[in-house]
Backbone as a ProteinNet text record, in pm:
[ID]
protein_1_A
[PRIMARY]
XXXXXXXXXXXXXXXXXXXXXXXXXXXXXXXXXXXXXXXXXXXXXXXXXX
[TERTIARY]
12961.6	12835	12775.4	12851.4	12797.3	12808.3	12738.4	12746	12683.4	12565.6	12498.3	12532.7	12567.7	12608.8	12535.5	12457.9	12384	12477.7	12441.1	12517.5	12436.2	12307.8	12222.6	12118.1	12087.2	11989.3	11930	11818.8	11751.4	11696.8	11664.2	11598.2	11521.3	11422.6	11342.7	11353.8	11378.5	11386.8	11298	11191.4	11090.8	11048.4	11066.9	11026.2	11135.5	11256.6	11368.6	11380.8	11445.9	11472.7	11619.1	11679.2	11820.7	11840.4	11919.6	11954.9	12106.7	12158.7	12303.2	12329.6	12442.9	12485.4	12637.2	12684.5	12827.6	12875.4	12783.6	12818.7	12853.7	12919.2	12947.7	13083.5	13182.5	13316.1	13402.4	13352.3	13429.8	13346	13411.5	13340.2	13257	13306.4	13233.6	13100.1	13090.6	12965.3	12851.3	12884.4	12781.5	12740.8	12794.9	12751.3	12650.2	12632	12541.3	12397.2	12310.5	12170.8	12101.8	12124.6	12058	12109.1	12235.4	12293.4	12229.6	12218.6	12160.1	12012.2	11939.5	11797.8	11782	11867.8	11861.2	11883.9	11983.8	12012.5	11898	11842.3	11728	11611.1	11579.9	11470.2	11500.2	11624.3	11661.7	11646.3	11687.8	11674.3	11527.7	11445.9	11301.7	11240.2	11276.9	11221.5	11266.9	11395.9	11448.7	11393.8	11373.1	11321	11169.9	11105.4	10959	10903.2	10971.3	10931.2	10840	10755.5	10666.1	10741.3
10898.3	10833.8	10778.6	10771	10723.1	10572	10520.5	10378.5	10291	10330.4	10255.6	10316	10230.7	10277.2	10195.4	10261	10184.4	10119.7	10001.5	9934	9923.2	9959.9	9965	10073.2	10149.3	10256.2	10286.4	10356.8	10391.1	10533	10590	10720.2	10733.7	10818.7	10850.5	10999.4	11035.8	11175.6	11192.1	11267.8	11283.8	11145.5	11114.4	10984.1	10878	10916.9	10823.6	10754.9	10641.5	10565.6	10523.9	10525	10491.8	10397	10294.1	10199.9	10195.1	10198.9	10190	10083.8	10018.9	9925.5	9930.5	9911.4	9905.4	9760.6	9667.1	9524.7	9478.7	9365.3	9305.6	9339.7	9355.1	9391.7	9272.5	9153.1	9035.1	8944.9	8862.8	8769	8671.7	8632.9	8539.2	8595.8	8725.9	8783.9	8760.3	8738.7	8714.3	8566.7	8488.3	8349.6	8337.7	8445.9	8446.7	8466.1	8372.5	8375.9	8506.4	8552.2	8674.5	8798.7	8801.6	8913.7	8922.6	8809.4	8807	8844.9	8800	8835	8984.4	9042.7	9186.5	9263.1	9222	9289.2	9272	9152.5	9127.7	9219.3	9225.5	9311.6	9458.6	9500.3	9640	9677	9586.8	9612.1	9622.4	9531.5	9536.4	9666.4	9705.2	9828.1	9949.2	9960.2	10077.3	10086.5	9971.5	9968.3	9967.8	9972	9967.6	9846.4	9732.5	9608.1	9528.9	9441.9	9361.4	9257.5
9723.6	9701	9830.4	9931.9	10058.4	10072.8	10172.9	10205.9	10096.4	10047.8	9942.3	9807.1	9713.6	9581.3	9474.7	9386.4	9286.2	9183.9	9138.1	9033.5	8904.3	8911.3	8792.7	8815.5	8710.5	8722.2	8585.5	8587.1	8462.9	8472.5	8358.6	8355.5	8225.5	8229.7	8111.5	8086.4	7961.6	7922.8	7799.8	7816	7710.4	7662.9	7535.9	7482.2	7492.7	7533.5	7540.1	7674.4	7673.3	7794.9	7794.8	7915.2	7928.1	8046.4	8026.2	8131.7	8140.6	8262.2	8285.9	8391.1	8378.5	8481.3	8493.3	8614.3	8639.2	8640.6	8617.5	8619.1	8478.2	8466.6	8337.4	8281.3	8367.1	8319.7	8280.7	8303.8	8266.6	8176.6	8098.5	8012.3	8095.3	8211.4	8296.7	8345.3	8359.6	8408.2	8309.7	8182	8082	8073.9	8164.5	8180.6	8294.1	8368.9	8483.3	8437.6	8476.5	8434.9	8475.6	8597.3	8644.7	8572.6	8540.5	8465	8326.6	8259.2	8125.6	8128.5	8230.7	8242.7	8266.2	8348.3	8372.3	8241.9	8164.9	8038	7938.3	7933.2	7844.8	7881.4	8009.6	8055.5	8028.7	8046.8	8023.3	7876.4	7788.4	7645.3	7605.9	7658.1	7629.1	7680.1	7800.7	7858.2	7778.8	7751.8	7680.5	7538.2	7475.3	7339.2	7332.4	7451	7460.8	7386.1	7407.7	7343.6	7436.6	7380.1	7465.9	7546.9
[MASK]
++++++++++++++++++++++++++++++++++++++++++++++++++

C-alpha cells in the first residue's frame, strides 16, 4: 500500500453507497467523540439521510 495507507474510505455504485473504516477495533474507540461523529456522518451519508 505504500507510505500512506487509508483508514477510512467510501464508494458509490449505481444507487448504493458504501463506507468502510479500519478504525474501531476496541470498545474504547467508541468512547471517542470524533470516532462517533465519523460513524454518524457515514451512516447518514450511506443512508442518504438529512
